[in-house]
C-alpha positions in Angstrom: -18.2 22.3 -16.1 -18.6 18.5 -15.5 -19.1 17.8 -11.8 -18.8 14.0 -12.2 -15.8 12.1 -11.0 -15.1 8.5 -11.9 -12.5 6.8 -9.7 -11.1 3.3 -9.9 -12.6 0.9 -7.3 -10.8 -2.4 -7.5 -11.9 -3.8 -10.8 -14.9 -1.5 -10.9 -15.5 2.3 -11.0 -17.0 4.6 -8.5 -19.0 7.6 -9.7 -19.2 10.8 -7.6 -21.3 13.8 -8.2 -19.8 17.1 -6.8 -22.0 20.0 -5.7 -22.6 22.6 -8.4 -20.7 25.4 -6.5 -17.6 23.3 -6.0 -14.6 23.9 -8.3 -12.6 21.0 -9.4 -8.9 22.1 -9.5 -7.9 18.9 -11.2 -7.7 15.2 -11.3 -4.1 14.4 -10.2 -3.2 11.4 -12.2 0.2 9.7 -12.6 2.2 10.3 -15.8 1.1 7.7 -18.4 4.4 6.1 -19.1 3.9 3.3 -21.6 4.5 -0.3 -20.6 7.5 -2.2 -21.9 6.6 -4.6 -24.8 8.1 -7.7 -23.1 8.7 -7.9 -19.3 11.1 -10.9 -19.6 13.2 -9.1 -22.2 13.2 -5.9 -20.0 14.3 -7.9 -17.0 17.1 -9.6 -19.0 18.3 -6.2 -20.2 18.5 -5.0 -16.6 20.4 -8.1 -15.5 22.9 -7.6 -18.3 23.8 -4.1 -17.0 23.3 -4.1 -13.2 24.0 -1.0 -11.2 26.9 -1.1 -8.8 27.5 -4.9 -8.8 28.8 -7.7 -11.0 26.3 -9.7 -13.1 24.1 -12.0 -11.1 25.5 -15.0 -13.0 29.0 -14.2 -11.8 27.7 -14.1 -8.2 25.8 -17.4 -8.5 28.8 -19.6 -9.2 30.2 -19.8 -5.6 26.8 -19.6 -3.9 25.8 -23.0 -2.5 22.7 -21.5 -0.8 20.6 -18.9 -2.6 17.8 -17.0 -0.8 15.2 -15.7 -3.2 13.1 -13.0 -1.5 9.9 -11.9 -3.1 7.3 -9.3 -1.9 3.8 -10.6 -1.0 0.4 -9.9 -2.5 0.2 -6.5 -0.8 2.4 -5.2 -3.6 1.6 -5.3 -7.3 4.9 -6.6 -8.4 4.5 -9.1 -11.4 6.9 -11.6 -9.8 6.0 -14.4 -12.2 6.9 -12.3 -15.2 10.2 -11.1 -13.8 11.3 -14.5 -12.5 12.1 -16.3 -15.9 15.0 -14.0 -16.7 16.3 -14.3 -13.1 16.2 -18.1 -13.3 17.9 -18.0 -16.7 20.7 -15.8 -15.1 21.0 -18.3 -12.2 21.3 -21.1 -14.6 23.8 -19.1 -16.7 25.9 -19.0 -13.5 25.9 -22.8 -13.3 23.3 -23.3 -10.6 19.9 -24.9 -10.6 16.8 -24.2 -8.6 17.8 -26.9 -6.1 20.1 -24.3 -4.5 17.3 -21.8 -4.1 15.0 -21.2 -1.1 12.1 -18.9 -1.6 10.9 -16.7 1.2 8.2 -14.0 1.0 8.9 -10.6 2.5 6.0 -10.6 4.9 7.2 -8.2 7.5 4.3 -8.5 9.9 1.7 -9.4 7.2 -0.1 -12.7 7.2 1.6 -15.8 5.7 1.0 -16.5 2.1 -0.9 -19.7 1.2 0.6 -22.3 -1.1 -1.8 -21.3 -3.8 -0.9 -17.6 -3.5 2.8 -18.4 -3.7 2.2 -20.6 -6.8 0.2 -17.8 -8.4 2.8 -15.2 -7.6 5.9 -17.1 -8.9 4.2 -19.2 -11.5 2.6 -22.6 -11.4 5.5 -24.3 -13.2 8.2 -22.7 -11.0 6.7 -23.1 -7.5 7.1 -26.9 -7.3 10.8 -26.6 -8.1 11.6 -24.3 -5.1 12.2 -24.9 -1.5 9.8 -22.6 0.4 10.3 -21.0 3.8 7.8 -18.9 5.7 9.1 -15.8 7.6 7.9 -15.4 11.1 8.9 -12.0 12.8 8.1 -13.4 16.2 10.2 -16.7 16.1 13.6 -16.2 17.8 14.8 -19.5 16.5 14.3 -18.4 12.9 16.1 -15.0 13.3 19.7 -14.2 13.3 21.0 -11.3 15.5 23.3 -9.1 13.5 24.0 -6.2 15.8 22.6 -2.7 16.2 22.4 0.3 13.8 23.8 3.7 14.6 20.2 4.8 15.2 19.7 2.1 17.8 17.7 -0.5 15.8 18.4 -4.1 16.8 18.9 -6.0 13.6 17.2 -9.4 13.5 17.0 -11.1 10.1 15.5 -14.4 8.9 18.2 -17.1 9.2 17.3 -18.3 5.7 18.5 -14.9 4.4 21.3 -14.3 6.9 22.9 -17.7 6.4 22.6 -17.8 2.6 25.6 -17.3 0.3 23.6 -15.0 -2.0 20.4 -13.1 -1.6 18.3 -12.2 -4.6 15.4 -9.8 -3.9 12.5 -9.2 -6.3 10.1 -6.3 -5.6 8.8 -3.0 -6.9 9.6 0.6 -6.3 6.6 2.8 -5.5 6.1 5.8 -3.3 6.0 4.9 0.4 4.7 6.8 3.4 7.5 5.7 5.8 10.4 4.9 3.5 10.0 7.6 0.8 9.9 4.8 -1.8 9.6 1.1 -1.6 12.1 -1.4 -3.1 15.8 -1.8 -2.7 16.7 -3.1 0.8 13.2 -2.7 2.0 12.3 -6.3 1.0 14.8 -7.3 3.7 14.0 -4.7 6.4 11.2 -4.9 7.3 10.4 -7.7 4.8 12.3 -10.6 6.5 13.2 -8.8 9.8 12.1 -9.5 13.4 9.3 -7.5 15.0 11.7 -5.6 17.2 13.7 -4.5 14.2 10.6 -3.3 12.4 9.2 -1.6 15.5 12.3 0.5 16.2 12.9 1.3 12.5 9.3 2.5 11.9 9.3 4.6 15.1 12.2 6.7 13.8 9.8 8.8 11.8 7.6 9.7 14.8 8.6 13.3 14.5 6.9 16.3 12.9 9.6 16.7 10.2 9.4 13.1 8.9 6.0 11.5 9.8 4.8 11.9 6.2 7.8 11.0 4.0 6.1 9.7 0.9 8.2 10.7 -2.1 10.5 12.9 0.0 14.3 13.0 -0.4 15.8 9.7 0.8 18.9 11.4 2.2 16.7 13.1 4.8 14.6 10.1 5.8 15.8 8.4 9.0 13.7 5.2 8.4 15.1 4.6 4.9 18.7 5.3 5.9 18.3 3.1 9.0 16.8 0.1 7.1 19.6 0.3 4.5 22.2 0.3 7.3 20.5 -2.6 8.9 20.1 -4.7 5.8 23.8 -4.0 4.8 24.8 -5.9 7.9 23.7 -9.1 6.2 26.8 -11.1 5.3 26.0 -12.4 1.8 25.8 -10.1 -1.2 22.3 -8.8 -2.0 21.2 -8.4 -5.6 17.9 -6.7 -6.3 15.6 -6.9 -9.2 13.0 -4.1 -8.9 10.2 -3.2 -11.3 8.7 0.3 -11.6 5.0 0.2 -12.6 2.6 2.7 -14.1 -0.9 3.3 -12.7 -2.3 0.4 -14.9 0.2 -1.8 -13.0 2.2 -2.5 -16.1 6.0 -2.6 -16.0 7.7 0.5 -17.5 11.2 -0.2 -16.2 13.2 -2.8 -14.4 16.4 -2.0 -12.5 18.9 -4.5 -11.1 22.0 -4.7 -9.1 23.2 -3.2 -5.8 20.2 -2.5 -3.4 21.1 1.2 -3.1 22.5 2.1 -6.5 19.7 0.3 -8.4 17.1 1.6 -6.0 18.1 5.2 -6.5 17.8 4.9 -10.3 14.4 3.3 -10.0 13.2 5.8 -7.4 13.8 8.6 -9.9 11.6 6.9 -12.5 8.9 6.2 -9.9 9.0 9.9 -8.7 8.6 11.1 -12.3 5.4 9.0 -12.6 3.7 9.4 -9.3 4.8 12.8 -8.0 2.1 15.2 -9.3 2.4 18.9 -9.1 -0.8 20.5 -7.7 -1.8 24.1 -8.5 -2.7 24.9 -4.9 -3.9 23.4 -1.6 -7.5 22.3 -1.8 -10.4 22.7 0.6 -11.5 19.2 -0.2 -9.4 16.3 -1.4 -11.0 13.1 -2.7 -8.7 10.1 -3.0 -9.1 6.4 -4.0 -7.0 3.6 -2.7 -6.1 2.2 -6.1 -3.8 0.3 -6.7 -3.4 -0.5 -3.0 -6.8 -2.3 -2.9 -5.9 -5.4 -0.9 -6.9 -4.4 2.6 -7.4 -1.5 5.0 -3.7 -1.4 6.0 -2.7 -0.9 2.4 -5.7 1.2 1.4 -5.1 4.0 4.0 -2.0 4.8 2.1 -4.3 6.8 -0.1 -5.0 9.0 2.9 -1.3 9.2 3.9 -0.1 9.9 0.4 -2.4 12.8 -0.3 -3.1 14.6 2.9 -0.4 17.2 2.2 -2.7 18.4 -0.7 -5.5 19.5 1.6 -5.2 22.8 3.4 -5.3 22.9 7.2 -8.9 22.7 8.4 -10.1 21.1 5.1 -11.6 17.7 4.4 -10.0 14.6 3.1 -12.4 11.9 1.8 -10.7 8.6 1.3 -12.3 5.7 -0.6 -10.8 2.4 0.4 -11.7 -0.8 -1.5 -10.1 -3.2 1.1 -11.0 -6.4 -0.8 -9.7 -8.6 2.0 -11.1 -6.5 4.8 -8.8 -5.1 7.6 -5.6 -7.1 6.9 -2.8 -7.1 9.5 -3.4 -3.7 11.0 -2.8 -3.7 14.8 -4.2 -0.2 15.3 -7.6 -1.4 14.0 -7.8 -4.3 16.4 -7.8 -2.6 19.8 -10.1 0.0 21.2 -8.7 3.3 22.4 -10.3 4.7 25.5 -10.8 8.1 23.9 -13.3 9.5 21.5 -12.6 11.6 18.4 -13.1 14.9 20.1 -11.0 14.1 23.1 -8.2 12.7 20.9 -8.2 15.9 18.8 -8.0 18.0 22.0 -5.2 15.9 23.6 -3.3 15.3 20.3 -0.6 17.9 21.0 0.2 16.3 24.4 0.0 12.8 23.1 2.2 13.5 20.1 4.9 14.9 22.4 4.7 11.8 24.7 4.2 9.1 22.1 7.8 8.4 21.1 8.5 7.5 24.8 5.2 6.0 25.9 5.0 2.3 26.8 1.9 1.1 24.8 0.2 -1.6 26.6 -1.2 -4.4 24.4 -0.1 -2.6 21.3 2.7 -3.7 18.9 5.6 -1.3 18.7 5.1 -1.0 14.9 1.8 0.6 15.6 3.5 3.5 17.3 4.2 5.1 13.9 0.6 4.6 12.7 -0.8 6.2 15.9 1.6 9.1 15.6 0.6 9.6 11.9 -3.1 9.4 12.7 -2.9 12.0 15.4 -1.0 14.4 13.2 -3.5 13.8 10.3 -6.6 14.4 12.4 -5.1 17.7 13.6 -4.6 18.8 10.0 -8.0 18.0 8.4 -11.3 16.3 8.9 -10.8 12.7 7.8 -13.7 10.9 6.2 -13.4 7.3 5.2 -15.6 5.2 2.9 -14.6 1.5 3.4 -17.7 -0.7 3.2 -15.8 -4.0 3.8 -14.7 -2.8 7.3 -17.1 -4.1 10.1 -18.6 -1.8 12.7 -16.5 -3.2 15.6 -13.3 -2.3 13.7 -14.6 1.2 12.8 -15.2 1.8 16.5 -11.5 1.2 17.1 -10.4 4.0 14.7 -11.7 7.3 16.1 -9.2 9.3 14.1 -11.4 9.1 11.1 -15.2 9.3 10.5 -16.5 6.4 8.6 -19.3 7.0 6.1 -21.7 4.5 4.7 -21.8 5.9 1.2 -19.9 8.2 -1.1 -22.9 10.5 -1.1 -22.7 10.7 2.7 -19.1 11.7 2.5 -19.8 14.4 0.0 -22.7 15.7 2.1 -20.5 15.9 5.2 -17.8 17.8 3.3 -20.4 20.1 1.9 -21.6 20.8 5.4 -18.2 22.1 6.2 -18.0 24.1 3.0 -21.7 25.1 2.3 -20.5 27.8 -0.2 -17.7 27.4 -2.7 -15.0 24.8 -2.3 -11.9 24.0 -4.3 -11.4 20.3 -4.9 -8.5 18.0 -5.9 -9.1 14.4 -6.8 -6.5 11.6 -6.7 -7.9 8.6 -8.6 -4.8 6.5 -7.8 -4.1 7.8 -4.3 -2.6 4.5 -3.2 0.5 5.4 -5.1 0.2 9.1 -6.1 1.5 11.9 -4.0 1.4 15.7 -4.4 4.2 18.0 -5.1 3.3 21.3 -3.4 3.5 24.7 -5.2 6.7 26.6 -4.3 
């Protein structure tokens, strides 16, 4: 058999050579759904028949202030190709872009530059829009809307909360915390305050839900909570969500109510990215594609695929991280414990973590710390991420960084010197395993 793997690596390809006595169970790739012929036409089709809401043009008429929320460059949404049909629908409703304020759903990510915004929405469109920047730490820019039934304080950008209509453009893809992205998620956490994001994310710090990628939404506290929080926003929210294939081409656009449209799109996304594995593997090799922007996004490949490796196995994650670390609080502060001590103390820390006061650590990092402790208990975590500097590597004792793919293979072979069964996930940034029954 061929013992060579070729995995996407940004715009390049990484080649891996597996040991002769390893058995490759399969390359777990997404379903190759074909791209739509015309993204603008597909978006217009979705806008003509929205799920659970009136047509956008009908909502626009009475809206003096329209907030247009787009996701940022951490998501592969082709906003500039979706936007023409949305603008046409706004104009059909009798409004011009002078009523529209654009705001990027940054959450706690870095602000977008003017050039990035222009590239994302289109060079011709950007100058016609008022642009606001979301800051999750600016009380003056946040509206207090109440508290969810799960105790999340709801702080939302005033640009959004005080609009007459909110239009949200994003994509639906598997998500480690929220089951799937898209829908209301562009608003919470996208344009929410840090306290909202922190409490919402921490809801999945429990054994049953810490790894929720692709899992049923009706059993996901974080997804249900963020939808309850976002529904507190006064103006109507109309979403336009794309579903992409692994080549990042649009295969479907859904539009309308943030829950009804989202559920329809999530079914399509699940059919593409949920891959049924034959059995748990000794070794799983996964690549960050298409989440190649930074470390924060790239480690989704680890989170998405860890359920495919048997307990005590090895997970080798290849992270492109073209922009380096990104906004990733857990990577920017040193823990006072080494890998061995952390693994030993993990059961105690996991029990205490939901209630611990974490000095000098953002509350949103609580979930990432919880997940990391659970993951390191499950398997040996090897990470190839050559753009990450040594000082940051030292802050992440949960994983063992390797300086080459060959080193990662050698370390895995040291744990399995005889035969080993291997699964590969070339698009681990978006693909997740469906376990055998």
